[in-house]
N, C-alpha and C positions, 0 to 999 in steps of 0.2 A: 244671474245675480241681480237683485234689485238695486237700482241706483239711488243716489242721494240727491235730493233737490232742496235747496235752502234759499230763502229770500230775505234781504235786509234793505230797509229804506235808508238812504243816505241823505240827510237833510242838507248838508253843506260840505265844503271841502275838508273840514276837520273830521267829519264822519268818514269821508272817503279815505283820508290818511290813516284813520284808525283801522279801517278794513285792510288797508295795505300792510299795516303792522301785524294784524292778526294772521294774515296769510303768510307773512314772512316768518312768523314763529313756527309755522307748521311745515315749512319747506324742507325737503330732503333731496339728496342727489337722485337724479332720474325723474323728478317731478316736472310736469308741464302744466302751466297755467295758460289757458287759451282765453285771451281778452277780446270780447266781441261787443261791438256797439257802433252806432253812427258816429260821424265826425263830431267832436265836441262832447261826446257822451262821458268822457272822463277816463278813458283807457290809460292815457299817458300819465294822468294825475295819480291813478291807482298804482301803476308800475313804478312811478317815481317814489311814492311813499314806501312801497315795498323794498325797493333797492336801498333807500336811505336807512330803513330799519335793519336790513341785512348787514349793511356795512357799518352801522352805528355812526353815521356821519350826516348830521342834519344839514350841513352846508355843502354837501357833495353836489357837483354839477351833473345832472342826469339828462343829457340831451336826447331828443327823440332820434331813434335810429332810422328815420324814414329814408335817408339817402345812403347811409352806411349799411343798412339792412340788419346789422347786429352790433350791439355794444356789450362788452363783457366787464364784469366787476368781481374783484376778489372779495370774498367774504367767508364766513363760517361754512356756508355752502356757496361755491362760486355761482353767480347769477349771470345768465346770458339773455339779453333783451333783444328779441327779434321783432322787426316790423316788416310784414310781408306785403304791404300795400303795393310796392313796385315789383313784386315777384312776377316773372313771366310764366313760370310753370312750377308745379310742386317739386319737380326733380331738382330744381336749383337749390333746394335745401341741402342736398349732398355737398354742393360746392361751398355752402356756408358753414359746413362742419357741424350740422345739427346733431347727428348721432354722437360725435366726439364730445360735444358740449354736455350731453346728458350722461355720458359715462362718468363724469366727475362733478357735475353741477346740475342746476335746475334751469329751466327755460321759461321766460315770459314771452308769449307770442301774441302780438297784435295782428288783426286781420287774419285769424286762423283759417277762415273759409278759403283763402288762397292756397292753403296747403292740401286741400282736398282730404283724402284719407291717409295722408302721410303721417299725421300726428298719432302718437300711441293711443290705444283705446282707454288707457288709464288717465288720460289728460283730464284736468278739471276745467270745465267750460264756465267762464264768468261773463255773463251778459249784463251790460249796463244799459239801462233804458230810462230816458227822460220821464220824470213823473212829477207833476206839479212844479214846485220850485226846487226840487232835488232830483235824485235819481234812484232807481231801484236796481239793486244788484242781485242777480239770480245765479247761484252756484249749482252746478250739476255734474254728475259723473259717477263712476264706480271704481272701487278699489281703495287701496290704502291712502293715496294722496287726498282724495276728497273726504275720507273719514277723518284724517288728521286735520283738515281744514275745518270740518264741522266741530271737532273737539276744540279747536282754537277759538271758534266763534262762541262756543259754550263757555269758555274761560272768560271771554269778554263780558258775557252776560252775568257771570258770577261776580266779576269786578263791579259791574253796574249795581248789582244788589248790595254790594259792600260799600257803595258810595265812591268807588274808584273807577267808574266807567270811562272817564276821560284820561286815565293814566296812560303814560307812555310805557310800552312793553319792550324789553330787550332780553334776548337770550342770555342766560347766566351760565348754567351748567347742566349736563346730563350725567348719568352714571351707567354702570353696567346693566341696570334694569331698565324698565320702560318709564321710570320716573324722569321728569325734567323740571328745571327751575328757571324762572325769569325774574329779573329786577323790574319792578313797576314803580313809576315815579309820578308824583303830582307836585306842581309848583308850591313851594312853601312848606312842604311836609317831608319828613325823613322817608327815604325809599323803603319799599317793602319787598318781600319775596313771594312770588306766586308759585306755589308747589302744585305740580300736575302729577297725580299719583293714581292712574287708572287701576281698577281691580286687577290683581294678578291673574294672568291666563295660565291655568295649570296645564302642564305638559302631559304626555302619555304616561300610563302606568309603567313603573319600573320595578316594583316589588310588591307582592301581596295586593295587587290591584290598586296601589296608591302611586300618584305622581311623586317625583323627587321633592318638589316644594312642600308637599304635605308631610313627607317623612322628615325632611330637614327643618320643619316648622318655620318656613319663611312666611312673613306677613302677607296676607292676601288682600287687605284693604287698608285705606288710610286711617281707619279707626284705631289701628295699632299705633300709628305715629301719634295721634292725638292723645291717646291714653298714656303712653310712655312719656311724652313731652310734659304732660301735666304732672305726672308723678315726679319727674326730675325737678321741675320748677318748685314743687312743694317742699323739697328738701334743700333748696338753695343752689341747684345746678343751673347755669345760665343756658338753658335751652330756649328756643324762640317763643315769644308770646304769640298766641294764635288770635289774630284779629277777626277772622271770618272763616267759616268752614262749610263745606257741602260734602257730607260723608258719602252720600249716594253717588255723587259724580267723582269723588276723589280729588277735591280741590280745596286748597287752604291758602289763606293770605296771612303771611307770617312776618314777624319782626325780622329786620335785616340786622344780624348780629355784628356785622363789620366786614371790611374788605381785605383785611390782612390775613393771609394764610398762616398756618402754624409753623411753617418752615422759615428759614432765614431768607435774606434778600436774593440769594442765588440758588434757592432750592435746597440748601443744606440743612441737616438737623441741628438744632440749637439745644445743647444739653440742658440748659436751665428750663427751657419750655417743656422738654420731655419729663424732667423731674417734677415740674408743676402739675403736669397732667397725671403723673403717677400719684401725687399727693391728693389730687381730686378723686381719683379712684379709691384711694385709701379711705377718704371721707365717706364716699358712697357705700363702700363695703362694710362700714360700721353702722349702717342704717338697716332697719327692718323693712322689707318691700312686700307689698301685697301681690298676689298672683291673679287678682281680678280687679280691674281698674275701670272706672266709668269714663267713657269718651264723650258722651252726650247724655242728656236725660233719658234714661231707659236703655241706653246703648252701652254694653260692657265689652271690654277686651280681656279675655283670659290669656295671661302671659304663659306661653308654652314652656315646657321644660327642655333643657338641653340634655336629652336622654341618650341612652346607648344607641338607639336606632338612628338618631340625628347625627351623633358623632361618627358612627360607622359609615353611614352613606356619604358623609362628607369626605372622610378619609379615603373611601374607595374611589373618589374621583381621580386619584392618582393612577389607579389601575385602569379606570375607564377611558381616560384621555391621555395622560402623560406617558404611560407605558407604551401604548400603540404608537405614539409620536416618536419615541426614541428607539423602538425596536422594529417598527414597520409592520407589526401584527398585534392582535389582541392578547391580553394577558392570559396565560395558560390557567387551566383549572388548578394545577398544583400551586402556582404562584398565588392565586386568589385564596386557596385554602390556607396556605401558610401565612399570608398577610392577615387574613381574618383571625387566625389563631393567635398570632402575636399581638394584634391590637386588642382583642378581647381579653387577653391576659393583662394588658396594661389597664384597661377600663375596669377590670375586676377590682383593682386596687384603689379605685376612687370612692368606694363606699365609705360614707361618713365624713368626707372632706367638706370644706366650706363652700356653700352655695349662696348666691346672691342675685341681684339683678345684673345681668350680663348684656352689655350693649352690642356685643358681637363684632362690630367693625369700629372699634375705638382706635383710630389711627389718624395720621395727618390729614387726609382729605376731608375728614369729618370734624375737624377742630379749627376754630377761629381764634387767632391770637389777638387779644385786646390789651396791649401793653400799658395803656394809660390808666387801666383799672388796677385794683388790688385784689390779693387773695385768689380764691377760686373763680371770682368774676372775670379774671383775665382770660378765661377759657370759655368760648362759646361752643356748644355741642350741638351738632346737627345729625340728620340721618339715623334716627334712633328706632325706626319702626320694627326692626328685626330683633329687638331685645328679647331675651329668654331668661328663665330662671336657671342659672348655670353656675359653673365653677368660677370663683372669684379670680383665680389665676389667669383665666382665658383672656380677659380684656388687657391685662398687663402684658401678656405675650403678644397680643395684637399691636400694642403701642410700642413696646421695646424692640420688636422685630418688625418694624413698619414695612409693609409689603412693597411700597413704591419708593422707599428712600433707603439708602445704604446706611444703616446704623452700625457704627463700629462697636466692637466688643466693649470698649471703654464707656461709650454712651449707654449701651445696653446695661452695663453694670451699675452706672450711676442712676439710671432710671429705676432699676430694681432696688437699689439701696435706698432711694428716696421713698419708695413705697413701703419697704420693710420698716424703715425708721418711723414713718408716720403710723404704721399699724402698732408697733411696739409702744409708741407714745400714747396711743389711744386705749391700750389695755392688753389683756392676755392675747398672745399671738404665737402660733406654732410655726416658726420660721422654716425649719427643716422640711416639714410636710408641705408647706406652701411652695418652697423652691422646687421640690420634686414635682408637684402638681403643675407648676409653671412650665417645667421642661416637657411634661406630657402634653399639655395644651399647645405649646409651641410646636411640638412635633406633629400633632394632629392638624393644627391650623395650616402649617406650611406644606404638609402633604396634600391637603385639600386645595391650597392655592396653586400648587404645581398643576393639578388637574384643571382648575378653573381657568387659568391663564391660557392653557392649551385649548380648552373648549372655546374660549372667546375668539381665538384665532380660527380654529377649524370649523366651528358651527356658526359663529356670529360674524365672521369676516373682520375681526379686529386684531390684525397682526402685531400692533404696537405693544401688546401685553407680553409678547415673547421676550422682549429685552429685559424683563424683570426676572427671568428664570434663574440665571446664575446667582443672583442675590438670594432667591428663595431657597435654592439648594444649600447655600452657605448657612442660612438661618437653620435649615433642617439639620445640618451637620452639628451646629452649635447645640441645638436642643438635644440631639441624641447623644451628645457627649456626657450627659448626666449619668452617673453610675447606675441609677435605678432603671435606665433604659438600655442596658447593655445588650440584652437579648434582642430587642427590637432593632438596635443599631447593627448588630451582627447580621440580622436578616436583610436589612436594607443594603448593607455592604456586599453580602454574598450575591445579591441579585442586581447589582450595578445601579441601584436607585439613587445613589449619591454622587455618581460620576458626572463630570462636566460633559455635557452633550450639546451639539449644535443641531438646531431644528430648522 
């Protein structure tokens, strides 16, 4: 496999500090950065800047570990700073707990040549060389760590093109996808959000030669976000302004909508906020939405439909992942046939119901609360790239049965009532049909989420999603309580899909 080699000239200490920040933003557990250079080349300066960025503590004392050999720091990814100058032999790394450090953190290693071949082959070598009045940094290696470092350096170059090259970068948030976000700051200016959205890597074919993401109509590039964002802003939804974009690389510099989450101070749902979000949905669902939107001159995004294939492959995640987790074996052919029969009978009844722009993940992680503002502007909406043309009831089900928050039946009812009242006020509205569609979409979405949360644990090594399963089962039982879903409810009950299970 061909390696990556990158060079950057660092004119001064500020440039060295920025490189440290850039490397910090790319670090993951198991990464090793090998810092090589003569005395005074800047290894410790680079390491110090990286550690301060990781800990988000500009005043942190970062002593050289020349005599202690290793210093450790708690951070988003724990960082272990090794100085091997006084190492007698490479085998002493065992005594320093090097392997244990990599099991749950990342390592910065000064004087890596003292470790001989002990360092992983995936280590990123960073050579610092005196050059004129500054220094040259040469990064080389192969594997995911150096590729992430290269991506982070490209993000800095994007900031430079946007006039934000000297901005401070701090990790903000990641999600269940490959996307990540940073807060970038320049003195005297409001902070902005740097969105890193690489093109979606399609998985293996799962049906009819198509990957899951293609069938489920998952956004494959950042153009989708740009198009949907602009469409939302055009009708008065407070989605972030886009200050700079690079569609080819999947990088955006966005307005920072605020720091207050949608939930209360202790992470609890606030009924008034959920009602406000429902009223925003009602406003959106009274608009006409195009299914083709321009993301940039000559670049168009065709908004996909939430069609039967997408709904079914999502619902089948319950069979693919949740059923094997609770039974110890794959779903039987008979279970699959019955499940598909019941769901297709439900979906047959959706013909002619109300379709609109469906944001797909309209729930607390993607809503910013801005209480100092008024009306719909109190709600900042993010993470909109996977929007589809779909059933209007879906987003209300996503909100009122929030996957990561326990929504009581009372708050769910108040949220639903706020939406229905707003729709009646706006004009003719078929409430009974909507409420039945809401139950159908809530059942489909929560069936999907049971599968997704197990998949995140089994496939992606993210066990913390399992704690949400009891809530999702409760939501599913609520949805299936609608009289129009009696047959589907009976099927789930007969096959133990609603029972409380420990995984």
